[in-house]
C-alpha positions as CSV (number, residue, x, y, z in Angstrom):
1,M,-4.7,-28.4,-20.1
2,K,-5.6,-25.3,-21.9
3,A,-3.5,-21.9,-21.1
4,R,-5.4,-19.2,-19.3
5,E,-5.6,-16.1,-21.3
6,R,-3.7,-13.0,-19.5
7,P,-6.7,-11.3,-17.6
8,Y,-4.7,-7.7,-18.2
9,S,-4.8,-5.5,-20.7
10,C,-1.7,-3.9,-20.0
11,G,1.2,-3.3,-17.3
12,I,-0.9,-0.5,-15.8
13,D,-3.9,-3.0,-15.4
14,A,-1.9,-5.5,-13.9
15,A,-0.1,-2.9,-11.1
16,L,-3.6,-1.6,-10.6
17,D,-4.9,-4.9,-10.1
18,V,-1.9,-5.1,-6.9
19,V,-2.1,-1.8,-5.6
20,G,-5.6,-0.4,-6.2
21,G,-8.0,0.9,-3.5
22,K,-7.8,3.8,-1.1
23,W,-5.4,1.8,1.3
24,K,-2.9,-0.5,-0.4
25,A,-0.4,2.7,-1.6
26,L,-0.5,4.0,1.9
27,I,0.5,0.8,3.4
28,L,3.3,0.7,1.1
29,W,4.4,4.3,1.8
30,A,4.1,3.3,5.9
31,L,6.5,0.4,5.2
32,S,8.7,2.4,3.2
33,T,11.0,3.5,6.2
34,G,11.5,-0.2,7.3
35,T,9.9,-3.1,9.4
36,Q,6.6,-1.9,11.0
37,R,4.5,-3.7,13.7
38,F,0.8,-3.9,12.9
39,G,0.2,-0.9,15.6
40,E,3.0,1.5,13.7
41,V,1.2,0.2,10.4
42,K,-2.2,1.5,11.7
43,R,-0.8,5.0,13.0
44,L,0.8,5.5,9.8
45,V,-2.1,5.0,7.9
46,P,-4.7,7.1,9.4
47,G,-8.5,6.6,9.1
48,V,-8.0,2.9,8.0
49,T,-10.0,0.5,10.3
50,E,-8.5,-2.5,11.9
51,K,-10.4,-5.1,9.8
52,M,-9.4,-3.3,6.5
53,L,-5.6,-3.2,7.3
54,I,-5.5,-6.8,8.1
55,Q,-7.3,-7.5,4.7
56,Q,-4.9,-5.0,2.8
57,L,-2.1,-6.6,4.8
58,R,-2.8,-10.2,3.3
59,E,-3.7,-9.1,0.1
60,L,-0.2,-7.5,-0.2
61,E,1.2,-10.5,1.4
62,H,-0.5,-13.0,-1.2
63,D,0.7,-10.7,-3.9
64,G,4.1,-10.8,-2.6
65,I,4.6,-7.1,-1.9
66,V,4.7,-7.7,2.0
67,H,6.4,-10.0,3.9
68,R,5.0,-11.1,7.3
69,E,7.0,-12.2,10.3
70,V,5.3,-13.8,13.2
71,Y,7.6,-14.5,16.3
72,P,6.7,-17.5,19.1
73,E,5.9,-14.9,21.9
74,V,3.5,-14.5,24.5
75,P,1.9,-12.1,23.4
76,P,2.4,-12.9,19.7
77,K,4.8,-10.3,17.6
78,V,3.9,-9.6,14.2
79,E,6.3,-7.6,11.9
80,Y,5.4,-6.1,8.4
81,S,7.9,-5.2,5.7
82,L,8.3,-4.9,2.0
83,T,10.1,-7.6,-0.1
84,E,12.3,-6.7,-2.8
85,L,8.9,-6.7,-4.8
86,G,7.3,-4.3,-2.2
87,V,10.5,-2.0,-2.6
88,S,10.1,-1.8,-6.3
89,L,6.5,-1.3,-6.6
90,N,6.9,1.7,-4.0
91,S,9.7,3.0,-6.1
92,A,7.3,3.1,-8.9
93,L,4.7,5.2,-6.8
94,V,7.3,7.6,-5.8
95,A,6.5,9.9,-9.1
96,L,2.7,9.2,-8.6
97,G,3.1,10.7,-5.0
98,E,5.1,13.8,-6.5
99,W,2.3,14.2,-9.1
100,G,0.0,14.2,-6.5
101,A,1.9,16.9,-4.5
102,A,2.7,19.4,-6.9
103,N,-1.3,19.4,-8.2
104,M,-3.0,19.0,-4.5
105,D,-4.4,22.3,-4.5
106,H,-5.9,22.0,-8.0
107,I,-7.4,18.4,-6.8
108,C,-8.7,20.1,-3.5
109,E,-10.3,22.4,-5.5
110,V,-12.1,20.6,-7.7
111,K,-13.1,17.7,-5.4
112,G,-14.7,20.6,-3.3
113,V,-12.5,19.9,-0.2
114,L,-10.1,22.1,1.8
115,A,-6.5,22.1,0.5
116,P,-3.9,21.3,3.5
117,I,-1.9,24.1,5.1
118,H,1.4,24.3,3.3
């Protein structure tokens, strides 16, 4: 059997494949404080649709970033938490968040949006 060629050109390429898109980093941030139920994650990620949140959580679970725990209750209780890999990824995103916060006014200016009130 022939080995597959690596699909990534560098580590950033691989990391962005896992956390890319608008919602995944925000979901990781929402789960950074601990285990959350679906509704809590949805409240912490304003603007995400239920369908998109479900899809993104499934992808993060598939990638080993998020753990999904289903409790055998009626109605079903489902909780989401970060795996060890997810915690390490979230730690890596801290610097990106700090950069964004430090440069938010400039980013808003060039994007033509109102800057948040400090």
